[in-house]
Wavefront OBJ file of the C-alpha trace (Angstrom):
o trace
v 32.552 11.981 9.430
v 33.527 9.090 11.524
v 30.717 9.844 13.839
v 28.526 9.373 11.501
v 29.573 6.186 10.067
v 31.026 4.201 13.155
v 27.140 3.470 14.603
v 26.698 1.383 10.848
v 29.567 -0.710 11.009
v 28.315 -3.768 12.258
v 25.269 -3.597 9.384
v 28.619 -2.715 7.223
v 30.517 -5.777 8.334
v 27.582 -7.950 7.995
v 26.991 -7.069 4.698
v 30.774 -7.293 3.700
v 30.475 -11.191 5.134
v 27.854 -11.517 2.264
v 29.393 -9.955 0.079
v 33.410 -10.019 -0.385
v 35.868 -12.847 -1.592
v 35.983 -14.452 -4.874
v 32.851 -15.959 -6.240
v 33.917 -19.765 -7.912
v 30.425 -21.775 -7.532
v 28.736 -22.205 -10.931
v 26.061 -24.590 -8.846
v 23.200 -23.470 -7.224
v 23.426 -24.030 -3.247
v 20.227 -25.557 -1.672
v 19.735 -22.914 1.502
v 17.296 -25.431 3.184
v 19.965 -28.554 2.919
v 22.186 -26.289 5.206
v 21.122 -26.318 8.567
v 22.049 -22.949 10.105
v 21.931 -23.838 13.710
v 21.544 -26.144 16.154
v 22.124 -26.917 20.289
v 24.818 -24.590 20.728
v 28.167 -25.970 22.620
v 29.355 -24.650 25.256
v 32.944 -24.289 26.439
v 34.578 -24.863 29.712
v 37.981 -22.935 29.363
v 39.306 -20.156 26.938
v 41.299 -22.693 25.253
v 38.580 -24.541 24.319
v 36.908 -22.040 22.355
v 39.997 -20.383 21.106
v 40.869 -24.124 19.113
v 37.349 -23.976 18.078
v 37.551 -20.595 16.684
v 40.797 -20.987 14.752
v 39.622 -24.184 13.757
v 36.597 -21.996 11.942
v 38.830 -19.068 10.770
v 41.497 -21.708 9.507
v 39.125 -23.059 7.123
v 38.456 -19.544 5.606
v 41.021 -17.747 5.734
v 42.324 -16.773 2.448
v 45.188 -14.861 0.806
v 42.587 -11.721 1.159
v 42.269 -12.582 5.091
v 38.767 -14.145 6.280
v 35.487 -12.877 4.469
v 35.061 -9.070 5.084
v 36.983 -9.461 8.347
v 39.287 -6.589 8.691
v 37.998 -3.433 8.741
v 41.031 -1.471 8.862
v 42.407 -3.663 5.425
v 44.960 -5.876 5.158
v 48.202 -4.633 4.642
v 49.543 -4.913 1.012
v 52.756 -6.823 0.091
v 55.218 -3.992 -1.765
v 56.113 -6.755 -4.348
v 55.852 -11.027 -4.683
v 58.723 -12.053 -2.453
v 58.002 -9.318 0.262
v 56.814 -12.169 2.544
v 59.546 -14.816 1.933
v 61.508 -13.097 4.683
v 58.148 -13.190 6.965
v 57.879 -16.732 6.532
v 61.467 -17.747 6.865
v 60.996 -15.921 10.327
v 61.108 -18.745 13.348
v 57.929 -19.327 14.721
v 59.013 -19.148 18.329
v 60.606 -15.422 17.474
v 56.642 -14.939 15.890
v 54.890 -15.982 19.603
v 57.203 -12.855 21.347
v 55.070 -10.390 19.425
v 53.128 -8.341 21.262
v 49.538 -9.061 21.884
v 47.099 -6.860 22.591
v 46.907 -5.608 26.610
v 44.491 -7.430 28.478
v 43.545 -7.603 32.246
v 41.150 -9.861 34.335
v 1.874 -2.523 27.173
v 1.701 1.482 27.967
v 3.872 1.236 31.017
v 2.355 3.012 34.674
v 0.777 0.208 35.844
v -3.138 -0.008 36.119
v -5.027 2.827 37.744
v -2.527 4.696 37.108
v -3.009 8.549 36.937
v 0.369 8.896 34.353
v 1.207 6.713 31.260
v 4.813 5.768 30.171
v 6.982 3.930 27.455
v 4.317 2.630 24.605
v 5.934 -1.519 25.873
v 5.237 -4.220 23.322
v 4.570 -6.616 27.132
v 3.284 -5.375 30.172
v 5.771 -5.111 33.279
v 8.392 -5.080 30.595
v 9.638 -2.025 30.370
v 11.714 -0.417 27.100
v 14.594 2.441 27.119
v 13.250 5.521 25.718
v 14.420 9.257 25.484
v 11.614 10.291 28.356
v 10.023 8.876 31.553
v 8.437 9.674 33.997
v 7.166 8.670 37.548
v 4.011 11.291 37.711
v 5.532 13.617 39.583
v 9.011 14.768 38.076
v 9.967 13.538 33.667
v 13.059 12.842 32.975
v 13.804 13.626 29.143
v 17.136 13.258 26.900
v 17.226 15.869 24.517
v 20.276 17.682 22.480
v 22.645 15.395 24.437
v 21.235 16.423 27.567
v 19.693 14.787 30.456
v 16.813 17.357 31.726
v 15.152 16.537 35.490
v 11.836 18.162 35.222
v 9.415 18.870 38.516
v 5.888 18.406 36.687
v 3.804 18.400 39.729
v 2.398 21.805 40.129
v 0.873 24.207 37.290
v 3.403 24.075 34.733
v 6.803 22.451 33.425
v 9.617 23.341 35.808
v 13.099 22.457 35.578
v 15.223 21.210 38.694
v 18.341 20.041 37.452
v 20.599 19.163 33.804
v 23.135 16.824 32.939
v 25.475 16.974 29.554
v 25.524 13.686 28.400
v 29.232 14.004 26.771
v 29.976 10.099 26.208
v 28.002 8.737 22.526
v 25.371 9.502 21.091
v 21.530 8.444 20.439
v 21.122 7.728 24.162
v 17.864 5.772 25.449
v 17.339 5.368 29.155
v 15.811 2.679 31.986
v 15.405 4.566 35.814
v 15.257 2.186 38.645
v 14.402 4.858 41.888
v 17.081 7.776 41.653
v 19.423 5.843 39.390
v 18.748 6.441 35.466
v 21.004 4.113 33.448
v 21.759 5.438 29.918
v 22.664 3.447 26.985
v 24.260 5.263 23.972
v 26.215 4.169 20.919
v 29.636 5.683 20.742
v 33.584 4.903 19.277
v 36.785 4.477 20.536
v 37.798 8.001 18.748
v 35.428 9.501 21.554
v 37.223 7.526 24.152
v 41.129 7.770 22.986
v 40.873 10.093 20.003
v 41.597 9.952 16.723
v 43.792 6.709 16.440
v 45.718 8.168 13.811
v 47.407 10.685 16.066
v 46.832 9.310 19.734
v 50.186 8.939 21.404
v 49.960 5.255 22.793
v 49.001 4.465 19.138
v 45.748 2.478 20.220
v 44.286 1.123 17.019
v 40.672 -0.635 18.035
v 39.831 -4.331 17.227
v 36.273 -2.858 17.413
v 35.853 0.585 16.594
v 32.229 0.991 17.486
v 31.219 0.745 21.282
v 28.467 0.681 23.923
v 28.604 3.564 26.491
v 26.300 2.737 29.898
v 26.323 5.508 32.394
v 25.076 5.553 36.022
v 23.433 8.756 36.993
v 22.282 9.548 40.370
v 19.302 12.100 40.758
v 18.837 11.920 44.171
v 19.684 15.483 44.370
v 17.566 16.613 40.942
v 19.605 20.131 41.172
v 22.921 18.104 40.403
v 22.456 14.797 38.352
v 26.190 13.677 38.077
v 27.489 10.281 36.672
v 28.653 8.113 39.805
v 29.906 5.166 37.143
v 30.631 4.946 32.967
v 31.342 1.606 31.152
v 32.586 1.223 27.455
v 31.758 -2.187 26.239
v 33.176 -2.805 22.076
v 30.104 -3.301 19.945
v 26.919 -1.856 18.847
v 24.193 -1.531 21.349
v 20.711 -3.543 20.162
v 18.786 -3.292 22.649
v 17.670 -3.740 27.138
v 14.833 -4.290 29.165
v 13.820 -3.834 32.632
v 11.934 -5.995 34.702
v 11.648 -5.890 38.366
v 14.785 -3.916 39.243
v 16.859 -5.932 36.612
v 18.241 -4.566 33.460
v 19.265 -6.979 30.304
v 21.439 -5.402 28.083
v 22.283 -6.313 24.331
v 25.259 -5.994 22.500
v 25.946 -7.189 19.230
v 30.030 -7.075 18.617
v 31.346 -7.549 14.993
v 33.868 -10.229 14.361
v 37.508 -8.950 15.078
v 39.325 -6.844 12.822
v 42.441 -6.553 14.449
v 44.293 -8.770 12.741
v 47.443 -8.481 10.629
v 46.709 -9.858 7.314
v 48.580 -9.226 4.012
v 47.014 -9.248 0.499
v 49.371 -10.582 -2.223
v 50.738 -7.985 -4.814
v 49.828 -10.293 -7.324
v 48.289 -13.686 -8.328
v 51.731 -15.657 -7.695
v 51.587 -14.413 -4.362
v 48.692 -15.662 -3.510
v 50.155 -18.550 -2.228
v 52.587 -16.598 -0.080
v 49.563 -14.265 1.365
v 47.601 -17.009 2.581
v 50.395 -19.233 4.492
v 50.807 -15.508 6.294
v 47.454 -15.075 7.093
v 46.824 -18.507 8.253
v 49.763 -18.311 10.735
v 47.857 -15.236 12.126
v 45.314 -17.223 12.603
v 47.758 -19.649 14.484
v 49.078 -17.024 16.699
v 45.834 -15.469 17.621
v 45.280 -14.498 21.290
v 41.740 -15.290 23.282
v 41.359 -11.774 23.250
v 41.460 -10.811 20.189
v 38.269 -12.784 19.379
v 36.138 -12.021 22.250
v 34.380 -8.967 23.091
v 36.232 -6.540 26.296
v 35.163 -3.716 28.781
v 37.716 -0.956 27.689
v 39.531 0.762 30.165
v 40.741 4.740 29.889
v 44.003 3.846 29.111
v 43.385 1.380 26.378
v 43.196 -1.703 28.446
v 40.779 -4.746 27.589
v 38.880 -6.921 29.983
v 37.101 -9.267 28.436
v 33.192 -9.067 28.633
v 32.446 -13.162 28.377
v 33.457 -15.513 30.654
v 34.503 -18.626 27.984
v 32.442 -20.809 30.281
v 29.202 -18.389 29.791
v 30.159 -18.493 25.781
v 28.301 -20.484 23.231
v 28.673 -21.367 19.893
v 26.215 -22.820 17.151
v 26.915 -26.367 15.723
v 26.734 -24.864 12.146
v 29.120 -21.920 11.848
v 27.131 -18.545 12.094
v 29.857 -16.091 12.077
v 32.790 -14.292 14.202
v 30.488 -11.662 15.733
v 29.428 -12.239 19.478
v 25.960 -11.557 20.610
v 26.610 -10.383 24.936
v 23.148 -10.493 27.163
v 24.237 -8.303 30.092
v 22.537 -8.007 33.746
v 22.704 -5.203 35.568
v 21.006 -5.266 38.982
v 19.507 -1.512 39.128
v 18.731 -1.249 42.700
v 22.566 -1.391 43.473
v 24.209 -0.108 40.464
v 26.574 -1.425 37.594
v 28.953 -3.831 39.060
v 29.644 -6.991 37.585
v 27.817 -7.288 34.076
v 26.970 -11.123 33.857
v 27.367 -11.215 30.540
v 26.507 -14.238 28.340
v 27.787 -15.144 24.790
v 26.368 -16.012 21.656
v 28.975 -16.888 18.517
v 26.496 -14.701 15.948
v 25.446 -11.502 15.059
v 21.944 -10.106 16.802
v 19.603 -7.900 15.210
v 16.022 -8.150 16.605
v 15.223 -8.226 20.319
v 11.651 -9.375 21.995
v 11.476 -9.902 25.864
v 8.172 -11.606 27.780
v 9.741 -11.309 31.100
v 10.578 -14.317 31.440
v 12.149 -15.547 28.521
v 14.370 -13.398 26.268
v 14.774 -13.991 22.391
v 17.074 -12.459 20.103
v 16.761 -12.906 16.302
v 20.058 -13.342 14.091
v 20.427 -12.551 10.623
v 22.139 -15.447 8.515
v 25.449 -15.416 8.118
v 26.331 -16.557 4.933
v 29.330 -17.828 3.300
v 30.062 -17.366 -0.291
v 29.422 -20.360 -1.525
v 25.650 -19.224 -0.473
v 26.518 -16.155 -2.782
v 25.992 -15.243 -6.512
v 28.555 -13.204 -8.186
v 27.057 -10.140 -6.936
v 26.871 -10.762 -3.825
v 22.933 -12.155 -3.247
v 21.628 -14.987 -2.120
v 21.478 -18.087 -4.269
v 17.913 -19.074 -3.207
v 16.983 -15.806 -1.150
v 13.651 -17.291 -0.989
v 15.356 -20.387 1.605
v 16.810 -17.674 3.460
v 16.294 -18.649 7.265
v 16.641 -16.131 10.360
v 18.483 -17.885 13.410
v 16.450 -17.497 17.081
v 18.434 -18.059 20.458
v 16.539 -17.825 23.990
v 17.667 -16.995 27.242
v 16.396 -17.073 30.499
v 15.553 -14.047 32.300
v 12.861 -14.638 34.774
v 15.158 -13.970 38.061
v 17.797 -10.964 39.004
v 20.088 -13.366 38.465
v 22.739 -13.124 35.150
v 20.653 -14.503 31.689
v 21.278 -17.830 30.886
v 21.159 -19.754 27.565
v 18.183 -22.028 26.478
v 17.857 -22.947 23.498
v 18.430 -21.875 19.641
v 16.505 -22.570 16.338
v 15.428 -21.234 12.679
v 12.473 -20.044 11.390
v 12.091 -19.373 7.362
v 12.504 -15.991 6.044
v 13.353 -12.968 7.922
v 11.278 -10.450 10.809
v 10.309 -6.936 10.344
v 10.626 -5.762 14.215
v 10.379 -6.918 17.552
v 6.550 -7.384 17.316
v 7.364 -10.562 14.708
v 8.016 -12.868 18.363
v 5.531 -13.064 20.828
v 5.559 -15.716 23.611
v 2.803 -17.802 24.750
v 2.012 -20.881 27.813
v 6.079 -21.069 26.266
v 6.031 -21.101 22.775
v 7.526 -18.881 20.606
v 5.049 -17.703 17.499
v 7.333 -15.762 14.949
v 5.720 -13.681 12.124
v 8.374 -13.965 8.679
v 7.981 -12.855 4.935
v 10.052 -15.098 2.501
v 13.735 -14.110 1.521
v 16.610 -11.951 2.720
v 15.966 -8.341 4.970
v 17.823 -6.967 2.689
v 15.698 -7.252 -0.743
v 12.141 -6.449 -1.617
v 8.548 -8.462 -2.006
v 8.892 -10.748 -5.363
v 6.177 -12.445 -7.549
v 6.993 -15.454 -5.100
v 6.983 -13.284 -1.634
v 4.849 -15.035 1.156
v 4.439 -14.747 4.933
v 4.502 -17.263 7.597
v 2.996 -17.603 11.361
v 5.057 -20.337 13.068
v 5.111 -21.729 16.572
v 8.470 -23.160 18.019
v 8.537 -25.163 21.202
v 11.576 -25.496 23.153
v 12.992 -29.186 22.883
v 16.405 -30.263 24.068
v 18.070 -27.386 23.655
v 16.681 -26.520 20.289
v 13.755 -24.316 19.411
v 11.511 -26.439 17.503
v 8.729 -25.603 14.870
v 5.508 -27.329 15.909
v 2.739 -25.247 13.517
v 3.192 -23.287 10.869
v 0.680 -21.200 8.866
v 1.438 -19.511 5.374
v 1.081 -18.356 1.870
v 0.053 -15.120 3.381
v -0.045 -11.893 1.367
v 1.016 -13.630 -1.655
v 3.860 -11.038 -3.701
v 3.874 -8.776 -0.481
v 5.935 -8.070 3.056
v 5.323 -7.581 6.173
v 3.912 -4.305 7.198
v 2.761 -4.984 10.985
v 2.336 -7.447 13.207
v 0.284 -7.915 17.026
v -0.108 -10.658 18.943
v -2.869 -10.860 21.622
v -3.585 -13.558 23.302
v -4.759 -16.787 21.104
v -4.855 -14.392 18.259
v -2.112 -12.723 15.206
v -3.049 -9.649 13.573
v -0.463 -9.735 10.565
v -0.478 -7.196 7.502
v 1.033 -7.264 4.575
v 1.152 -4.670 1.809
v 2.561 -3.798 -1.808
v -1.193 -2.357 -3.325
v -3.661 -3.395 -1.135
v -3.469 -4.285 2.956
v -4.271 -7.289 3.570
v -5.138 -7.937 7.708
v -5.116 -11.077 8.309
v -6.356 -12.930 11.300
v -4.688 -15.580 12.728
v -5.890 -18.323 15.126
v -3.345 -19.476 17.420
v -5.572 -21.497 19.998
v -3.794 -24.670 18.958
v -0.265 -24.146 18.737
v 0.241 -26.807 16.205
v -2.634 -25.920 14.011
v -2.066 -22.162 13.540
v -4.951 -21.041 10.794
v -5.907 -18.580 8.869
v -9.209 -17.630 10.759
v -10.009 -14.074 8.390
v -9.078 -11.389 6.036
v -9.577 -8.121 5.321
v -8.473 -5.987 2.373
v -8.369 -2.577 2.132
v -6.616 0.199 0.517
v -3.005 1.311 2.033
v -1.399 -0.220 5.264
v -0.932 -0.538 8.819
v 3.338 -0.144 9.918
v 1.637 -0.608 13.434
v -0.966 -1.874 15.437
v -2.306 -1.463 18.787
v -5.012 -3.134 20.556
v -7.602 -1.057 22.335
v -9.765 -3.283 24.299
v -13.451 -4.492 23.416
v -12.220 -6.387 20.132
v -10.959 -2.807 18.436
v -7.618 -2.429 16.781
v -5.846 0.664 15.646
v -3.754 1.033 13.072
v -0.826 3.514 12.213
v 0.149 3.851 8.347
v 0.002 5.003 5.341
v -3.389 5.323 3.141
v -2.712 4.463 -0.545
v -3.901 4.306 -3.960
v -5.214 0.661 -5.825
v -1.685 0.827 -7.680
v -0.251 1.188 -3.830
v 1.272 4.772 -4.036
v 1.361 6.142 -0.742
v -1.185 9.085 0.431
v -0.389 10.088 3.746
v -0.825 8.991 7.464
v -3.598 7.083 7.878
v -4.825 6.564 11.428
v -7.607 3.066 11.054
v -9.909 1.527 13.873
v -10.589 -1.987 13.223
v -13.488 -4.023 14.500
v -11.621 -7.858 15.360
v -14.225 -9.240 18.098
v -15.239 -11.744 15.436
v -11.773 -13.045 13.733
v -13.538 -14.371 11.278
v -14.700 -11.349 10.155
v -12.176 -7.920 10.932
v -14.024 -5.026 9.755
v -12.505 -1.755 9.505
v -14.536 1.213 11.800
v -12.985 4.522 10.728
v -9.968 5.812 9.403
v -8.421 9.185 9.759
v -5.965 10.539 6.630
v -3.429 13.783 7.195
v -3.109 14.097 3.131
v 0.950 13.913 2.257
v 1.808 13.127 6.408
v 4.409 10.490 7.671
v 4.791 9.558 11.207
v 7.350 8.380 13.499
v 5.266 5.345 14.839
v 5.450 3.967 11.576
v 9.380 3.017 12.640
v 9.238 3.272 16.503
v 6.439 2.517 18.640
v 7.764 4.394 21.314
v 6.298 7.741 19.435
v 2.517 6.465 19.849
v 0.297 7.394 23.078
v -2.925 5.437 23.386
v -5.065 6.649 26.782
v -7.881 3.954 27.398
v -9.227 6.203 29.740
v -10.806 8.636 27.449
v -9.560 6.894 24.198
v -7.191 9.318 23.556
v -4.674 8.592 20.953
v -1.691 11.530 19.863
v 0.636 10.834 17.130
v 3.507 12.694 15.777
v 3.402 13.974 12.013
v 4.841 16.063 9.689
v 2.561 16.705 6.586
v 3.330 18.395 3.544
v 0.458 19.306 1.220
v -2.098 18.397 3.468
v -3.894 21.538 2.946
v -3.579 20.723 -0.787
v -1.420 23.348 -2.134
v 1.922 22.992 -0.276
v 1.762 24.417 3.051
v 3.830 21.824 5.743
v 2.740 21.701 9.163
v 4.762 19.418 11.876
v 3.117 18.512 15.214
v 1.042 15.596 17.023
v -2.449 15.165 15.778
v -4.954 14.334 18.858
v -7.436 11.933 18.629
v -10.553 10.090 20.008
v -10.402 6.575 19.176
v -13.574 4.396 20.622
v -16.076 2.272 19.353
v -18.117 4.806 17.885
v -15.161 5.520 15.241
v -12.161 8.291 15.149
v -12.366 12.259 15.588
v -10.233 14.713 15.623
v -9.389 16.775 18.489
v -6.808 19.074 16.989
v -2.963 19.201 17.070
v -0.399 19.955 19.431
v 2.425 22.382 17.974
v 5.896 23.251 19.324
v 7.332 26.199 18.284
v 5.204 29.111 19.386
v 6.521 32.306 20.772
v 10.094 30.341 21.466
v 13.545 30.513 20.505
v 13.353 28.150 17.326
v 16.349 27.573 15.013
v 16.015 30.071 12.331
v 16.449 26.903 9.754
v 12.979 26.020 10.694
v 11.383 28.685 10.215
v 10.561 31.738 6.894
v 9.050 34.288 10.020
v 10.872 35.558 13.436
v 7.912 33.923 15.624
v 5.749 30.852 14.304
v 2.158 31.384 14.392
v 0.294 29.610 16.954
v -2.113 28.141 14.762
v -1.492 26.604 11.377
v -2.719 29.139 8.978
v -2.726 27.730 4.819
v -0.104 30.125 2.910
v 0.249 30.507 -0.683
v 2.781 28.914 -2.624
v 5.430 31.390 -4.509
v 4.127 33.018 -7.323
v 5.668 31.827 -10.692
v 9.466 32.701 -10.990
v 10.099 33.095 -7.363
v 12.329 31.059 -5.269
v 11.805 29.493 -1.631
v 14.826 30.539 0.723
v 17.358 28.038 0.965
v 17.469 27.994 5.088
v 13.651 27.394 5.596
v 10.373 25.748 5.059
v 7.519 27.978 2.765
v 5.608 27.638 5.524
v 6.390 24.701 8.745
v 4.129 25.077 12.075
v 6.928 23.203 14.528
v 9.148 21.062 14.676
v 9.102 17.313 15.129
v 7.403 16.110 18.397
v 9.324 13.040 19.571
v 7.043 11.432 22.251
v 3.571 12.119 24.351
v 2.439 11.020 27.770
v -0.115 11.716 29.972
v -0.139 13.031 33.552
v -2.627 14.187 35.743
v -5.166 16.018 33.731
v -2.335 17.150 31.407
v -1.522 16.106 27.643
v 3.026 16.145 27.933
v 4.757 16.191 24.455
v 8.377 16.573 23.889
v 10.597 17.726 21.641
v 14.051 19.063 20.652
v 12.714 22.400 22.003
v 11.126 21.951 25.001
v 8.345 20.207 27.179
v 4.525 21.298 26.524
v 1.669 20.437 28.744
v -2.012 21.047 27.326
v -5.264 20.097 28.929
v -6.252 16.461 28.732
v -9.995 17.582 27.681
v -9.672 20.850 25.995
v -5.852 20.551 24.665
v -5.549 24.439 26.051
v -2.080 25.200 26.784
v -1.440 24.952 30.057
v 2.369 25.028 30.574
v 5.975 25.621 27.939
v 9.284 24.506 29.205
v 11.929 25.134 26.699
v 15.212 23.587 27.045
l 1 2 3 4 5 6 7 8 9 10 11 12 13 14 15 16 17 18 19 20 21 22 23 24 25 26 27 28 29 30 31 32 33 34 35 36 37 38 39 40 41 42 43 44 45 46 47 48 49 50 51 52 53 54 55 56 57 58 59 60 61 62 63 64 65 66 67 68 69 70 71 72 73 74 75 76 77 78 79 80 81 82 83 84 85 86 87 88 89 90 91 92 93 94 95 96 97 98 99 100 101 102 103 104
l 105 106 107 108 109 110 111 112 113 114 115 116 117 118 119 120 121 122 123 124 125 126 127 128 129 130 131 132 133 134 135 136 137 138 139 140 141 142 143 144 145 146 147 148 149 150 151 152 153 154 155 156 157 158 159 160 161 162 163 164 165 166 167 168 169 170 171 172 173 174 175 176 177 178 179 180 181 182 183 184 185 186 187 188 189 190 191 192 193 194 195 196 197 198 199 200 201 202 203 204 205 206 207 208 209 210 211 212 213 214 215 216 217 218 219 220 221 222 223 224 225 226 227 228 229 230 231 232 233 234 235 236 237 238 239 240 241 242 243 244 245 246 247 248 249 250 251 252 253 254 255 256 257 258 259 260 261 262 263 264 265 266 267 268 269 270 271 272 273 274 275 276 277 278 279 280 281 282 283 284 285 286 287 288 289 290 291 292 293 294 295 296 297 298 299 300 301 302 303 304 305 306 307 308 309 310 311 312 313 314 315 316 317 318 319 320 321 322 323 324 325 326 327 328 329 330 331 332 333 334 335 336 337 338 339 340 341 342 343 344 345 346 347 348 349 350 351 352 353 354 355 356 357 358 359 360 361 362 363 364 365 366 367 368 369 370 371 372 373 374 375 376 377 378 379 380 381 382 383 384 385 386 387 388 389 390 391 392 393 394 395 396 397 398 399 400 401 402 403 404 405 406 407 408 409 410 411 412 413 414 415 416 417 418 419 420 421 422 423 424 425 426 427 428 429 430 431 432 433 434 435 436 437 438 439 440 441 442 443 444 445 446 447 448 449 450 451 452 453 454 455 456 457 458 459 460 461 462 463 464 465 466 467 468 469 470 471 472 473 474 475 476 477 478 479 480 481 482 483 484 485 486 487 488 489 490 491 492 493 494 495 496 497 498 499 500 501 502 503 504 505 506 507 508 509 510 511 512 513 514 515 516 517 518 519 520 521 522 523 524 525 526 527 528 529 530 531 532 533 534 535 536 537 538 539 540 541 542 543 544 545 546 547 548 549 550 551 552 553 554 555 556 557 558 559 560 561 562 563 564 565 566 567 568 569 570 571 572 573 574 575 576 577 578 579 580 581 582 583 584 585 586 587 588 589 590 591 592 593 594 595 596 597 598 599 600 601 602 603 604 605 606 607 608 609 610 611 612 613 614 615 616 617 618 619 620 621 622 623 624 625 626 627 628 629 630 631 632 633 634 635 636 637 638 639 640 641 642 643 644 645 646 647 648 649 650 651 652 653 654 655 656 657 658 659 660 661 662 663 664 665 666 667 668 669 670 671 672 673 674 675 676 677 678 679 680 681 682 683 684 685 686 687 688 689 690 691 692
């Protein structure tokens, strides 16, 4: 159970920070009057930072501890007088208490014969579960790293390595070094905290594991170094051999706060909790690198730590730097006292968007923002132009919330940001609208120099893509307006054109020659979703965007709607591969899972066929009703009246989810939890299969 709960701890703590505590406010708070962030302040010494964080905490600590801070829960008082003895302790004796231990575009390249991870910015690689150099494929499946030779007629496994630390692994590759990032927790590192011999109780149950794996001998991949950091993994980027790794560590939880047994004891409990804050040490506030025996080494040097002028919570956003050519070494971290959610990198600059920390005065009795239309999101900018550790540059804020990383884009030093009014946990309302704002760096701040609003009234942004001086924004509630935004004058962005169609695109991909591919959902005029829709738009005239063609898979959904890395576009042939799971595609309940291959060009969209995993392979019984999966989908009549479908299988299932696809030479390779498959690029005929 812990393994499933811990990865969501960061979000849970953020929500707790926004909902806990007594809500003693009858007056509406104008969030516009509350500056989210200004130029960050730095600290020369740890004592200076400690004084700062104590001051902030003492303003907010109460009889129940810090707002949302104590994951384990304050220790309840046995009765109203239980604290009198504690409060009588001499402060010097209290200071002797033992403190926690401490010690100091689609990659592959222009003209390449293989594709790579579908990335947002050309030249800025993103972590993924599969990588290739054209001769070998590195794939993470079922908790194992597989090294596969794809230079022959059929894929052949050279070696494999079980990834024992963490889950939800992703990787970046530099030469023969594979850097694997996985979410983990201290239970995996130390065992169950309640039964561990050393009685180690973690401040941050959620951890990030970084493993360096040597594949110079592909038959024996080996972990050469592994580091565990307190916090949650956000993302990473790789540019010219330098890796930037971003983590978010929730506010500390290891304080020995108490709770009163009744109203009469609240004053005593608050006094005790204030003393806990006053006696806290630096290592209780900052994330650390964890050693095998519970030792902690502070991750971010205090001289590389920053805090917003307006209080933004106790979390720490860390940007680490790894020289991919020489190994993990010193992580060279820089930190900001704020939470982190969304990561975008232009290569020269790294931006991290932060959901707003809301104090209880900004919330109603249900824990909702008093005025969510005034919700704003902080954005922090770092210099990542060289191979040295990242340096903090500036911070700013934008109205509303971001959808994902594609909501941000840098052009000529300015940041373009697409947002929707309101907080990220809400939904579109009758007053919702969206914006594209342009921010410029000025004196340590990201300052708005231009904005266009009133996009998609009553709707939310579903997808964004910036291409040169044009931004494309899709909003949806019942219909899909595709807006083209003229950004040629950053101080005066303007809507150039608008196209309204049914359904929406959740992912947009530029296809050259004024074409744009969209992947999302078809829908009725009332907004009811009908299935996966691949659309082709002609945006050569931004004032008159048109839909050239569309292809719909009834009852379908695609991982591309949520993860752009699942999308493949091969411009040499116009091939598009989209993983789809569809129920009812034949009109009466048959089920199909696989990847649809399409030809997409200025002539329209045509279906080439489906790629399916599972035929003739050892498939878990839970996937199938038959022992062997048929090679091609065959419609099966639904069960007769009164006949039940077995609980352990689908009525007809023609494969398992396909996670990724790529082009290598003359083949299309697809990856699933079952194996790696190759199909001829021209005919889609099977050319090879490797079962894990």
